[in-house]
N, C-alpha and C positions, 0 to 999 in steps of 0.2 A: 234702139230695137233692131235696126237694120244690121248693125255691127254684130250683135249677138247671133242673129240668124246666119250671117256670113261666117262667123267663127264655127258655128255648129255644122254648117255645110262643109267647111274645110276639114274639121275633125272627122266627120262621117266619111269623106272621100279618102282621107289618109289612112283610116282604119284604126283598129284597137291599139296599135303600137304608139300612135301619137297621143292617145288618151293616157296611156301609162306615163309618157314623158311629161305631159301637162300636170298630172296629179302628183308626180314625183315619186311614184312607187318604184323601188329599186329591187330587182331580183338578181342574184348572182347568175350570170349568163356567160355563154361563150358563142362565138361566131365561127362558122366553117365556110370558107370561100373556095369554090371550085375554080382553081386557077386556069383550067383549060377552057371553061365557059366564059370567063371574064374577058371583056374587050377593053377594059380600062377607060370607060366613059367617065368615071369619077363622080357619078351622081350620088353614090353612097357616101363618098368622102364629104360632099357638100351637105348631105342631109343628116349625117350623124351628129346628134346634139352634144356628144362628148368629144368629138374629134378623134375617135379611136381607130379610124380606118384611113389609110393613106395609099397612094400609088407606090408600088414597090420598085425595086431596081432590076428585077429579073423579068425575062419575057417568057411567054408560054409558047406552045408549038405553033400557034397562029401568028406569032410575031408581035403580040400586044404586051405592054407593060400591065400586069394585073395588080389588083389591090391586095393589100395585106392588112391584117388586124393586129394592132398593138395591144397585147393582153396586159393592160396596166390596171385591171380591176375596176375601171370606171364604166363598163358597159352596163346599161340599165335594162337591157332585154326588150327595148321598145320595138324592135324589128322594123323600124322605118327603112333601114338600109335594104332589108330583104324585100320589102314592099315596093321600093322604088327601082330596084335592079331590073333592067329590061331583059337581061340574059338569064334570070333566075339562077344566079350563081352563088347566092348567099343563103345560108340556113342559120337561124338563131335558135339556140338551145337554152331554155331557162331551167335553172335548178330550183327545186322546191324545198 
């Protein structure tokens, strides 16, 4: 019982995107990353369940290596990356 409550609290705190990931609902999606806002903390690369986001090889005007999205069609549109980004540099667009 404690584990079920703990899982519900985690899902509630992570938001709707995590629920989509758990249920396995896949929507064709795309991600837009504002390379000038990104500071390369890599939280989104760790949180992406499909591993579609990685640290790039270019730097932005602030001198940070920013993240890039590998558009390989595996994005589920869960938006965990956008929710965890401290710089609000990621937008997720879901197609219907």
